[in-house]
py3Dmol code that shows the C-alpha trace and the ligand (Angstrom):
import py3Dmol

protein = """\
ATOM      1  CA  MET A   1     -19.963 -11.349  -4.294  1.00  0.00           C
ATOM      2  CA  ILE A   2     -16.175 -11.637  -4.632  1.00  0.00           C
ATOM      3  CA  ILE A   3     -15.032 -14.726  -6.442  1.00  0.00           C
ATOM      4  CA  PRO A   4     -12.203 -16.513  -4.550  1.00  0.00           C
ATOM      5  CA  LEU A   5      -9.491 -15.603  -7.038  1.00  0.00           C
ATOM      6  CA  ASP A   6     -10.301 -11.900  -6.623  1.00  0.00           C
ATOM      7  CA  SER A   7     -10.250 -11.931  -2.843  1.00  0.00           C
ATOM      8  CA  PRO A   8      -7.685  -9.672  -1.211  1.00  0.00           C
ATOM      9  CA  VAL A   9      -4.341 -10.945  -0.008  1.00  0.00           C
ATOM     10  CA  LEU A  10      -1.966  -9.001   2.249  1.00  0.00           C
ATOM     11  CA  VAL A  11       1.624  -8.907   0.959  1.00  0.00           C
ATOM     12  CA  LEU A  12       4.481  -8.795   3.499  1.00  0.00           C
ATOM     13  CA  ASN A  13       8.143  -8.115   2.714  1.00  0.00           C
ATOM     14  CA  ARG A  14      10.938 -10.309   3.997  1.00  0.00           C
ATOM     15  CA  TYR A  15      10.729  -8.603   7.396  1.00  0.00           C
ATOM     16  CA  TRP A  16       6.989  -9.335   7.630  1.00  0.00           C
ATOM     17  CA  GLN A  17       6.023  -5.713   7.183  1.00  0.00           C
ATOM     18  CA  PRO A  18       2.908  -5.078   5.066  1.00  0.00           C
ATOM     19  CA  VAL A  19       3.890  -3.578   1.715  1.00  0.00           C
ATOM     20  CA  ASN A  20       0.886  -4.113  -0.526  1.00  0.00           C
ATOM     21  CA  THR A  21      -2.304  -5.954  -1.215  1.00  0.00           C
ATOM     22  CA  CYS A  22      -2.997  -8.100  -4.243  1.00  0.00           C
ATOM     23  CA  SER A  23      -5.600 -10.491  -5.548  1.00  0.00           C
ATOM     24  CA  ALA A  24      -5.491 -14.165  -4.643  1.00  0.00           C
ATOM     25  CA  ARG A  25      -4.872 -14.846  -8.341  1.00  0.00           C
ATOM     26  CA  ARG A  26      -1.639 -12.819  -8.239  1.00  0.00           C
ATOM     27  CA  ALA A  27      -0.657 -14.299  -4.845  1.00  0.00           C
ATOM     28  CA  LEU A  28      -1.023 -17.858  -6.200  1.00  0.00           C
ATOM     29  CA  SER A  29       1.083 -16.999  -9.209  1.00  0.00           C
ATOM     30  CA  LEU A  30       3.873 -15.527  -6.986  1.00  0.00           C
ATOM     31  CA  LEU A  31       3.611 -18.669  -4.848  1.00  0.00           C
ATOM     32  CA  PHE A  32       3.837 -20.935  -7.871  1.00  0.00           C
ATOM     33  CA  LEU A  33       6.886 -19.086  -9.196  1.00  0.00           C
ATOM     34  CA  GLY A  34       8.616 -19.377  -5.809  1.00  0.00           C
ATOM     35  CA  HIS A  35       8.603 -15.594  -5.267  1.00  0.00           C
ATOM     36  CA  ALA A  36       6.439 -15.781  -2.200  1.00  0.00           C
ATOM     37  CA  GLU A  37       5.249 -18.132   0.497  1.00  0.00           C
ATOM     38  CA  VAL A  38       1.878 -18.348   2.212  1.00  0.00           C
ATOM     39  CA  VAL A  39       1.663 -17.079   5.799  1.00  0.00           C
ATOM     40  CA  HIS A  40      -0.836 -19.163   7.661  1.00  0.00           C
ATOM     41  CA  SER A  41      -1.831 -19.119  11.318  1.00  0.00           C
ATOM     42  CA  ASP A  42      -3.343 -21.991  13.208  1.00  0.00           C
ATOM     43  CA  GLU A  43      -5.728 -21.719  16.128  1.00  0.00           C
ATOM     44  CA  GLU A  44      -2.861 -21.152  18.555  1.00  0.00           C
ATOM     45  CA  GLN A  45      -1.996 -18.012  16.616  1.00  0.00           C
ATOM     46  CA  SER A  46       1.420 -19.205  15.625  1.00  0.00           C
ATOM     47  CA  TYR A  47       2.494 -18.572  12.088  1.00  0.00           C
ATOM     48  CA  ALA A  48       3.863 -21.017   9.576  1.00  0.00           C
ATOM     49  CA  THR A  49       4.964 -20.388   6.000  1.00  0.00           C
ATOM     50  CA  HIS A  50       4.254 -22.706   3.111  1.00  0.00           C
ATOM     51  CA  ASP A  51       5.730 -22.892  -0.346  1.00  0.00           C
ATOM     52  CA  PHE A  52       3.560 -24.022  -3.225  1.00  0.00           C
ATOM     53  CA  ALA A  53       3.957 -27.777  -2.642  1.00  0.00           C
ATOM     54  CA  SER A  54       3.439 -27.471   1.099  1.00  0.00           C
ATOM     55  CA  TRP A  55       0.370 -25.254   0.655  1.00  0.00           C
ATOM     56  CA  LEU A  56      -1.099 -27.648  -1.848  1.00  0.00           C
ATOM     57  CA  ALA A  57      -0.616 -30.446   0.671  1.00  0.00           C
ATOM     58  CA  GLN A  58      -2.655 -28.592   3.344  1.00  0.00           C
ATOM     59  CA  PRO A  59      -6.053 -30.104   4.138  1.00  0.00           C
ATOM     60  CA  ILE A  60      -8.599 -28.001   2.308  1.00  0.00           C
ATOM     61  CA  SER A  61     -11.515 -28.192   4.694  1.00  0.00           C
ATOM     62  CA  ASP A  62     -10.592 -25.961   7.641  1.00  0.00           C
ATOM     63  CA  GLY A  63     -13.630 -23.727   7.059  1.00  0.00           C
ATOM     64  CA  ALA A  64     -11.563 -20.546   7.293  1.00  0.00           C
ATOM     65  CA  HIS A  65     -10.358 -20.451   3.710  1.00  0.00           C
ATOM     66  CA  GLU A  66     -12.020 -20.202   0.359  1.00  0.00           C
ATOM     67  CA  ILE A  67     -11.170 -22.935  -2.101  1.00  0.00           C
ATOM     68  CA  VAL A  68     -10.030 -22.780  -5.713  1.00  0.00           C
ATOM     69  CA  HIS A  69      -9.902 -25.726  -8.017  1.00  0.00           C
ATOM     70  CA  THR A  70      -6.840 -26.258 -10.190  1.00  0.00           C
ATOM     71  CA  VAL A  71      -6.903 -28.759 -12.996  1.00  0.00           C
ATOM     72  CA  GLN A  72      -5.709 -31.523 -10.710  1.00  0.00           C
ATOM     73  CA  ARG A  73      -7.115 -30.625  -7.338  1.00  0.00           C
ATOM     74  CA  ALA A  74      -8.534 -28.039  -4.949  1.00  0.00           C
ATOM     75  CA  MET A  75      -6.444 -25.711  -2.835  1.00  0.00           C
ATOM     76  CA  ARG A  76      -7.058 -23.081  -0.187  1.00  0.00           C
ATOM     77  CA  VAL A  77      -6.990 -19.427  -1.108  1.00  0.00           C
ATOM     78  CA  PRO A  78      -4.242 -17.675   0.898  1.00  0.00           C
ATOM     79  CA  LYS A  79      -4.944 -14.527   2.916  1.00  0.00           C
ATOM     80  CA  ILE A  80      -1.374 -13.417   3.557  1.00  0.00           C
ATOM     81  CA  ILE A  81       1.854 -14.041   1.621  1.00  0.00           C
ATOM     82  CA  VAL A  82       5.428 -13.110   2.414  1.00  0.00           C
ATOM     83  CA  LEU A  83       7.737 -12.182  -0.457  1.00  0.00           C
ATOM     84  CA  ALA A  84      10.995 -14.082  -0.812  1.00  0.00           C
ATOM     85  CA  PHE A  85      13.131 -11.212  -2.059  1.00  0.00           C
ATOM     86  CA  TYR A  86      11.520  -7.828  -1.496  1.00  0.00           C
ATOM     87  CA  ASP A  87      12.935  -6.164   1.601  1.00  0.00           C
ATOM     88  CA  ARG A  88      12.309  -2.455   1.129  1.00  0.00           C
ATOM     89  CA  LEU A  89       9.727  -0.409   2.897  1.00  0.00           C
ATOM     90  CA  PRO A  90       6.642   0.635   1.009  1.00  0.00           C
ATOM     91  CA  LYS A  91       6.948   3.752  -1.145  1.00  0.00           C
ATOM     92  CA  LYS A  92       3.377   3.639  -2.396  1.00  0.00           C
ATOM     93  CA  ASP A  93       1.360   6.824  -2.516  1.00  0.00           C
ATOM     94  CA  VAL A  94      -1.993   6.797  -0.771  1.00  0.00           C
ATOM     95  CA  LYS A  95      -4.781   7.889  -3.107  1.00  0.00           C
ATOM     96  CA  PHE A  96      -6.104  11.282  -2.020  1.00  0.00           C
ATOM     97  CA  SER A  97      -9.772  10.846  -1.274  1.00  0.00           C
ATOM     98  CA  ARG A  98     -12.305  11.934   1.290  1.00  0.00           C
ATOM     99  CA  GLU A  99     -12.460   8.436   2.789  1.00  0.00           C
ATOM    100  CA  ASN A 100      -8.660   8.232   3.075  1.00  0.00           C
ATOM    101  CA  VAL A 101      -8.511  11.607   4.828  1.00  0.00           C
ATOM    102  CA  PHE A 102     -10.961  10.177   7.370  1.00  0.00           C
ATOM    103  CA  ARG A 103      -8.813   7.067   7.714  1.00  0.00           C
ATOM    104  CA  ARG A 104      -5.620   9.110   8.133  1.00  0.00           C
ATOM    105  CA  ASP A 105      -7.244  11.167  10.897  1.00  0.00           C
ATOM    106  CA  ALA A 106      -8.827   8.045  12.448  1.00  0.00           C
ATOM    107  CA  TYR A 107     -12.356   9.439  12.028  1.00  0.00           C
ATOM    108  CA  THR A 108     -11.485  12.032  14.629  1.00  0.00           C
ATOM    109  CA  CYS A 109     -12.517  15.675  14.296  1.00  0.00           C
ATOM    110  CA  GLN A 110      -9.195  17.553  14.356  1.00  0.00           C
ATOM    111  CA  TYR A 111     -10.810  20.430  16.250  1.00  0.00           C
ATOM    112  CA  CYS A 112     -12.973  18.928  18.977  1.00  0.00           C
ATOM    113  CA  CYS A 113     -11.083  15.572  18.992  1.00  0.00           C
ATOM    114  CA  LYS A 114     -14.245  13.477  19.072  1.00  0.00           C
ATOM    115  CA  ILE A 115     -14.679  10.367  16.910  1.00  0.00           C
ATOM    116  CA  PHE A 116     -17.548  10.359  14.449  1.00  0.00           C
ATOM    117  CA  THR A 117     -19.020   8.126  11.765  1.00  0.00           C
ATOM    118  CA  THR A 118     -18.435   9.063   8.120  1.00  0.00           C
ATOM    119  CA  ALA A 119     -21.923  10.515   7.837  1.00  0.00           C
ATOM    120  CA  ASP A 120     -21.158  13.120  10.512  1.00  0.00           C
ATOM    121  CA  LEU A 121     -17.753  14.104   9.177  1.00  0.00           C
ATOM    122  CA  ASN A 122     -16.645  16.744   6.713  1.00  0.00           C
ATOM    123  CA  ILE A 123     -13.415  17.675   5.029  1.00  0.00           C
ATOM    124  CA  ASP A 124     -12.197  21.004   6.360  1.00  0.00           C
ATOM    125  CA  HIS A 125      -9.749  23.180   4.466  1.00  0.00           C
ATOM    126  CA  VAL A 126      -7.328  24.526   7.102  1.00  0.00           C
ATOM    127  CA  VAL A 127      -6.571  27.532   4.895  1.00  0.00           C
ATOM    128  CA  PRO A 128     -10.002  28.123   3.361  1.00  0.00           C
ATOM    129  CA  ARG A 129     -10.433  27.627  -0.345  1.00  0.00           C
ATOM    130  CA  ASP A 130     -11.549  31.221  -0.901  1.00  0.00           C
ATOM    131  CA  LYS A 131      -8.216  32.332   0.645  1.00  0.00           C
ATOM    132  CA  GLY A 132      -6.254  30.189  -1.773  1.00  0.00           C
ATOM    133  CA  GLY A 133      -6.037  26.983   0.314  1.00  0.00           C
ATOM    134  CA  PRO A 134      -5.508  23.950  -1.893  1.00  0.00           C
ATOM    135  CA  THR A 135      -7.277  20.590  -1.619  1.00  0.00           C
ATOM    136  CA  THR A 136      -4.215  18.571  -0.628  1.00  0.00           C
ATOM    137  CA  TRP A 137      -3.161  16.197   2.164  1.00  0.00           C
ATOM    138  CA  GLU A 138      -1.313  19.148   3.803  1.00  0.00           C
ATOM    139  CA  ASN A 139      -4.348  21.459   3.858  1.00  0.00           C
ATOM    140  CA  VAL A 140      -7.348  19.309   4.677  1.00  0.00           C
ATOM    141  CA  VAL A 141      -8.386  17.638   7.881  1.00  0.00           C
ATOM    142  CA  CYS A 142     -11.262  15.579   9.159  1.00  0.00           C
ATOM    143  CA  SER A 143     -13.809  17.805  10.912  1.00  0.00           C
ATOM    144  CA  CYS A 144     -17.235  17.249  12.435  1.00  0.00           C
ATOM    145  CA  VAL A 145     -20.128  19.183  10.895  1.00  0.00           C
ATOM    146  CA  ARG A 146     -20.398  21.423  13.948  1.00  0.00           C
ATOM    147  CA  CYS A 147     -16.738  22.437  13.997  1.00  0.00           C
ATOM    148  CA  ASN A 148     -16.714  22.827  10.227  1.00  0.00           C
ATOM    149  CA  THR A 149     -19.636  25.221  10.389  1.00  0.00           C
ATOM    150  CA  ARG A 150     -18.064  27.124  13.303  1.00  0.00           C
ATOM    151  CA  LYS A 151     -14.775  27.586  11.469  1.00  0.00           C
ATOM    152  CA  ALA A 152     -16.492  28.513   8.187  1.00  0.00           C
ATOM    153  CA  ASN A 153     -14.088  30.384   5.931  1.00  0.00           C
ATOM    154  CA  LYS A 154     -11.861  31.786   8.667  1.00  0.00           C
ATOM    155  CA  MET A 155      -8.128  31.250   8.966  1.00  0.00           C
ATOM    156  CA  PRO A 156      -7.156  28.932  11.859  1.00  0.00           C
ATOM    157  CA  LYS A 157      -5.887  31.733  14.109  1.00  0.00           C
ATOM    158  CA  GLU A 158      -8.850  33.958  13.312  1.00  0.00           C
ATOM    159  CA  ALA A 159     -11.241  31.159  14.300  1.00  0.00           C
ATOM    160  CA  GLY A 160      -9.051  30.074  17.225  1.00  0.00           C
ATOM    161  CA  MET A 161      -9.201  26.548  15.748  1.00  0.00           C
ATOM    162  CA  ILE A 162      -5.893  24.815  15.060  1.00  0.00           C
ATOM    163  CA  PRO A 163      -5.898  21.183  13.897  1.00  0.00           C
ATOM    164  CA  ARG A 164      -4.589  18.790  16.600  1.00  0.00           C
ATOM    165  CA  LYS A 165      -2.140  17.161  14.228  1.00  0.00           C
ATOM    166  CA  GLU A 166      -0.314  18.866  11.416  1.00  0.00           C
ATOM    167  CA  PRO A 167      -1.873  17.408   8.276  1.00  0.00           C
ATOM    168  CA  LYS A 168       0.540  15.440   6.081  1.00  0.00           C
ATOM    169  CA  ALA A 169       0.424  12.876   3.317  1.00  0.00           C
ATOM    170  CA  PRO A 170       0.194   9.515   5.022  1.00  0.00           C
ATOM    171  CA  ARG A 171       2.561   6.579   4.520  1.00  0.00           C
ATOM    172  CA  TRP A 172       0.860   3.623   2.795  1.00  0.00           C
ATOM    173  CA  ARG A 173      -0.730   1.141   5.165  1.00  0.00           C
ATOM    174  CA  PRO A 174      -2.998  -1.798   4.336  1.00  0.00           C
ATOM    175  CA  PHE A 175      -6.140  -0.016   5.495  1.00  0.00           C
ATOM    176  CA  TYR A 176      -5.732   2.492   2.626  1.00  0.00           C
ATOM    177  CA  SER A 177      -6.042  -0.325   0.132  1.00  0.00           C
ATOM    178  CA  PRO A 178      -9.308  -0.198  -1.863  1.00  0.00           C
ATOM    179  CA  MET A 179      -9.350  -3.955  -1.238  1.00  0.00           C
ATOM    180  CA  ALA A 180      -9.862  -3.267   2.469  1.00  0.00           C
ATOM    181  CA  GLU A 181     -12.908  -1.087   1.892  1.00  0.00           C
ATOM    182  CA  ASP A 182     -15.393  -3.661   3.148  1.00  0.00           C
ATOM    183  CA  GLY A 183     -13.309  -4.138   6.269  1.00  0.00           C
ATOM    184  CA  MET A 184     -10.007  -5.922   6.579  1.00  0.00           C
ATOM    185  CA  PRO A 185      -9.888  -9.700   6.842  1.00  0.00           C
ATOM    186  CA  LYS A 186      -9.247 -10.499  10.507  1.00  0.00           C
ATOM    187  CA  ASP A 187      -6.168 -12.534   9.628  1.00  0.00           C
ATOM    188  CA  TRP A 188      -4.501  -9.280   8.545  1.00  0.00           C
ATOM    189  CA  LEU A 189      -4.946  -7.465  11.832  1.00  0.00           C
ATOM    190  CA  ARG A 190      -1.924  -9.024  13.469  1.00  0.00           C
ATOM    191  CA  PHE A 191       0.244  -7.285  10.808  1.00  0.00           C
ATOM    192  CA  VAL A 192      -1.595  -4.031  10.457  1.00  0.00           C
ATOM    193  CA  GLU A 193      -0.966  -1.000  12.611  1.00  0.00           C
ATOM    194  CA  LEU A 194      -4.266   0.832  12.850  1.00  0.00           C
ATOM    195  CA  PRO A 195      -4.352   4.640  12.839  1.00  0.00           C
ATOM    196  CA  GLN A 196      -4.168   6.164  16.270  1.00  0.00           C
ATOM    197  CA  ALA A 197      -7.131   8.270  17.193  1.00  0.00           C
ATOM    198  CA  SER A 198      -5.790  11.726  17.977  1.00  0.00           C
ATOM    199  CA  VAL A 199      -7.844  11.991  21.132  1.00  0.00           C
ATOM    200  CA  GLU A 200      -6.034  13.849  23.858  1.00  0.00           C
ATOM    201  CA  LEU A 201      -6.624  12.525  27.333  1.00  0.00           C
ATOM    202  CA  THR A 202      -7.293  15.134  29.933  1.00  0.00           C
ATOM    203  CA  ALA A 203      -6.232  14.537  33.509  1.00  0.00           C
TER     204      ALA A 203
END
"""
ligand_1 = """\
1
ZN
Zn -15.560 18.768 15.922
"""
view = py3Dmol.view(width=600, height=400)
view.addModel(protein, "pdb")
view.setStyle({"model": 0}, {"cartoon": {"style": "trace"}})
view.addModel(ligand_1, "xyz")
view.setStyle({"model": 1}, {"stick": {}})
view.zoomTo()
view.show()
């Protein structure tokens, strides 16, 4: 179980672009210091921002937020904050991992273009390892077990199997955050561009 102060908060820059995730503990301290405001949506899906005093004045029992207790009183745990000063685009590196390769390629086999669950996906080295291909963002793609077996240790041209998208290191997005591993809070989705499945539509 995640305790409320450890729950994930999406961090937006001044232009409301997602730049990071942090814990609610950190978000509340940024809020308290006046470096950030809480972004909160009501049922009509309109967004309001709150500074510390205004957030503290919010009724606590809306059912959608966890609660923390300060010395004086209880307050809601924010899910999204917007930074007051930071206006640059994210320059964070995405951690290279099997799961993040799947996320980058939208769980889509780069050879047959079908979408699979993690259990049915492999990491394929475009230039095979035994031919000197490194394990890097630029040389691995998401592949289904069948395509992976078919390609084996052949070069793409030799196998007649070219990845649909040229593999590259991805730009940081909230869904690469380890905090989003159990699924992203639904409040974030409005701000998060999900990876596009590289499925090609045939006429
Ligand atoms: Zn496949």
